[in-house]
C-alpha positions in Angstrom: 45.8 -12.9 -32.9 43.0 -14.4 -34.5 41.0 -16.9 -32.5 40.2 -19.0 -35.5 42.0 -22.5 -35.6 43.8 -23.7 -38.8 42.2 -27.1 -38.8 38.6 -27.7 -37.4 35.0 -27.7 -38.4 34.1 -25.0 -41.1 30.5 -23.7 -41.1 28.5 -20.6 -42.2 26.8 -18.3 -39.6 24.6 -15.7 -41.4 26.6 -16.0 -44.6 30.0 -15.7 -42.6 32.3 -18.5 -43.3 33.8 -19.5 -40.0 36.0 -22.3 -38.3 35.1 -23.9 -35.0 36.6 -26.4 -32.7 34.9 -29.6 -32.6 32.6 -29.8 -29.7 31.8 -26.0 -29.6 28.3 -24.6 -29.8 26.9 -22.2 -32.2 26.4 -19.8 -29.6 30.0 -20.0 -28.4 31.5 -19.7 -32.0 29.1 -16.9 -32.9 30.2 -14.9 -29.9 33.8 -15.3 -30.7 33.0 -14.4 -34.2 31.2 -11.1 -33.0 27.7 -12.4 -34.0 25.1 -11.5 -31.4 22.5 -13.9 -30.4 20.4 -13.0 -27.3 20.6 -15.3 -24.4 19.3 -15.3 -20.8 20.2 -18.7 -19.3 23.8 -19.2 -20.8 26.6 -18.6 -18.4 30.0 -19.1 -19.6 31.8 -22.2 -18.1 28.6 -23.8 -16.9 26.6 -26.6 -18.5 24.1 -25.2 -21.3 20.5 -26.3 -20.9 18.7 -24.2 -23.4 15.6 -23.2 -21.0 15.0 -19.6 -22.0 14.9 -20.3 -25.8 16.1 -16.9 -26.9 18.9 -18.1 -28.4 17.0 -20.1 -31.3 18.6 -20.1 -34.9 18.0 -21.6 -38.3 19.8 -24.6 -39.2 19.9 -25.5 -42.9 18.2 -28.7 -43.4 16.5 -28.8 -39.9 13.0 -28.0 -39.6 12.9 -26.9 -36.2 14.5 -24.0 -35.0 17.3 -25.0 -32.5 18.6 -23.4 -29.4 22.3 -22.0 -30.1 23.7 -22.8 -26.7 22.9 -26.7 -27.0 23.7 -27.3 -30.6 27.1 -28.4 -31.7 28.8 -27.3 -34.7 28.8 -29.7 -37.6 31.0 -29.7 -40.8 29.1 -27.6 -43.6 26.3 -26.5 -41.1 24.6 -23.4 -42.2 23.0 -21.4 -39.5 21.0 -18.1 -39.5 20.5 -16.2 -36.6 18.2 -13.1 -37.7 15.7 -14.4 -39.8 11.9 -12.9 -39.5 11.0 -16.7 -38.1 13.6 -16.6 -35.4 12.7 -12.9 -34.5 9.1 -13.8 -34.2 9.9 -17.1 -32.2 12.0 -15.2 -29.8 9.3 -12.3 -29.5 6.8 -14.9 -28.6 8.9 -16.5 -25.7 10.0 -13.0 -24.5 6.1 -12.3 -24.4 5.3 -15.0 -22.5 8.2 -14.3 -19.8 6.6 -10.8 -19.4 3.2 -12.0 -19.2 4.0 -13.1 -15.7 6.4 -10.5 -14.9 6.5 -10.0 -11.0 8.9 -7.1 -10.8 12.0 -9.1 -11.4 13.3 -5.8 -13.4 12.2 -3.5 -11.1 12.4 -3.4 -7.3 9.4 -5.0 -6.0 9.3 -2.1 -3.6 8.6 0.5 -6.3 6.5 -1.9 -7.9 4.3 -2.0 -4.9 4.4 1.6 -4.1 1.2 3.3 -5.4 3.1 6.3 -6.6 6.1 4.2 -7.8 8.8 6.3 -6.0 12.4 5.0 -6.8 13.2 3.9 -3.5 16.5 2.1 -4.4 17.7 5.4 -5.7 16.5 7.3 -2.5 18.0 4.8 -0.3 21.2 4.7 -2.1 21.5 8.7 -1.6 20.5 8.4 1.8 23.2 5.8 2.5 25.7 7.9 1.1 24.6 10.7 3.4 23.0 12.8 1.1 19.5 13.6 2.7 18.7 16.3 0.8 19.4 14.6 -2.6 17.1 11.5 -1.3 14.4 13.8 -0.4 14.6 15.4 -4.0 14.2 11.8 -5.7 11.0 11.4 -3.4 9.7 14.7 -4.4 9.9 13.9 -8.1 6.6 11.5 -7.5 5.7 12.6 -4.1 6.1 16.2 -2.8 5.7 15.7 0.9 8.2 12.8 2.4 7.6 14.3 5.8 4.0 13.6 5.6 4.5 10.2 3.9 6.9 9.1 6.3 4.4 9.3 9.2 0.9 8.4 7.9 1.9 6.0 4.7 0.2 2.4 4.8 3.8 1.0 3.7 2.7 -1.2 1.0 6.5 -1.4 0.0 8.0 -3.2 3.1 5.9 -6.6 2.9 7.6 -7.2 -0.5 11.0 -6.1 0.4 13.7 -8.5 -0.6 15.8 -7.8 2.2 12.8 -9.8 4.3 14.7 -12.9 2.7 18.0 -12.3 4.4 16.7 -10.8 7.8 13.8 -8.6 7.8 12.4 -5.7 5.7 13.9 -2.5 5.2 12.0 0.3 7.3 11.2 2.2 4.0 8.6 4.4 5.6 10.6 5.6 8.8 13.4 6.6 6.4 11.1 8.6 4.4 10.6 10.3 7.8 14.2 10.7 8.7 15.3 12.1 5.1 12.4 14.8 5.4 13.4 15.6 9.0 17.1 15.8 8.3 16.6 17.8 4.9 13.4 19.7 5.8 11.5 21.1 3.0 13.0 24.5 3.2 16.4 23.3 2.8 18.4 23.1 -0.6 19.2 19.9 -2.2 22.7 18.6 -2.5 24.7 21.6 -2.2 22.3 23.9 -4.1 21.1 27.2 -3.2 17.9 26.7 -5.1 14.5 26.5 -3.1 13.2 22.9 -2.9 10.1 23.7 -5.2 11.6 25.8 -8.3 8.7 27.5 -10.6 9.2 26.3 -14.1 9.4 28.8 -16.8 6.1 31.0 -17.0 3.5 29.6 -19.2 1.0 32.6 -18.6 -1.6 30.5 -17.5 -3.3 30.6 -14.3 -4.7 27.3 -12.4 -7.4 27.1 -9.8 -7.2 24.0 -7.5 -10.5 23.2 -5.6 -9.6 21.6 -2.5 -6.4 21.7 -0.3 -6.2 18.3 0.8 -3.2 15.9 -0.1 -4.5 15.6 -3.9 -4.8 19.3 -4.6 -1.8 20.3 -2.8 0.3 17.8 -4.7 -1.4 19.0 -7.9 -0.5 22.7 -6.9 3.2 21.6 -6.5 3.5 20.3 -9.8 1.5 22.9 -11.5 4.0 25.6 -10.3 7.0 23.2 -11.5 5.5 23.5 -14.7 5.2 27.0 -14.6 1.6 27.9 -14.2 0.2 30.2 -11.7 -1.7 28.5 -9.0 -4.4 29.3 -6.4 -6.1 26.9 -4.1 -9.3 27.5 -2.9 -10.9 25.3 0.2 -13.9 25.4 2.3 -11.9 25.0 5.3 -9.8 28.1 6.9 -6.4 26.5 6.6 -4.9 23.9 4.1 -4.2 20.5 4.4 -7.5 18.6 4.6 -7.6 15.4 6.3 -3.9 16.1 6.9 -5.0 18.9 9.3 -8.2 18.0 10.5 -8.2 14.2 10.9 -5.0 12.7 11.2 -4.1 12.9 15.2 -1.2 15.5 16.3 0.8 12.8 17.7 0.8 11.2 14.4 1.4 14.2 12.0 2.4 17.2 14.3 1.0 20.5 13.0 4.6 21.9 12.7 5.5 19.3 10.2 2.7 19.9 8.0 3.4 23.5 7.9 7.1 22.7 7.2 6.1 20.5 4.3 3.7 22.9 2.7 5.9 25.9 2.9 7.8 25.7 -0.3 4.3 26.0 -2.0 3.8 29.7 -0.6 7.5 30.3 -1.1 6.9 29.5 -4.7 4.0 31.9 -5.0 1.0 29.5 -4.7 -2.0 31.3 -3.2 -4.5 30.0 -0.8 -7.9 31.2 -0.1 -9.8 29.2 2.8 -13.3 29.4 3.9 -14.2 29.4 0.4 -18.0 28.4 0.0 
C-alpha cells in the first residue's frame, strides 16, 4: 500500500513529485520516498535539532542551505538533496568533525596501542572461549602475545571505556592468559596448521641483523610472506633485551623459548656470536 496521502502538501524533491502531510519535514518525506539524505543527529520520534548539518539541502527561492530535519514542507516547495553545493558543504562539516576525531569510531584501546592490535576482536574471541583464535588475532599485528602480556607498558588500559562503568579491563593480563592457554606451539581454532605458516615461496633470502624484539618480529612476518630468513646476532642466543635484560621473574626463559619456537619450526635459521 502506498504511503502517500490523497490530500496534503505537494512538493518536489530531486525532480520527484511527492505528497506530504502538513507538519512533516523534508527529511521525513525523503526517507519515506526512498531518497537518501545523510544525517547523524536525527533520531526518529525525538525532536529534531539540526546539529550535525549533514542533512543540508537546497530549497528553491532560499539562498541559504537548509537542514532537512528541521525544515517543514510547504506547498510547491522544490528541494534538491544532491547538488555540488550540497555535497561540498556536507564534506566540509564532516572534515571538521574528523579533524577533532578522538577514536570515537575506533575502540580507544586499539587507537592507543602502538601496534594497533584489534583488542575488541581478540577480547570477543577470548570471551567465547577461543583462546587460540584470540592469540591468532593478536599475532596479525604482534607475533608474541605471551611476551607482550608480561612486559607491555599498557597504553591501552588508561583509555579503556569500561573504566567509566567500574574499572578498566585488564587487557595486558589477558594477553598473557590467552598465550598461556593457547601456547605458540598450538594450532588456532581447531586447525592443525602451525601458528606461523610460511607463505608461498618467493625464492628470496633475507638476512635479519639482530635477534631482539624488532628483528624477531621482522623475521616472523618475512616468513609469512614466503621469504627464507636467517637471523644474525652478536649474542649467543636470540631474544636481545628480552633474554638478557628483562628479569626472569618478569619474563621466564621458558616462556621466551616457547614464544620463539614457531620461528624455528617455520625454518628460520639463527646464527649467534656473529661479529
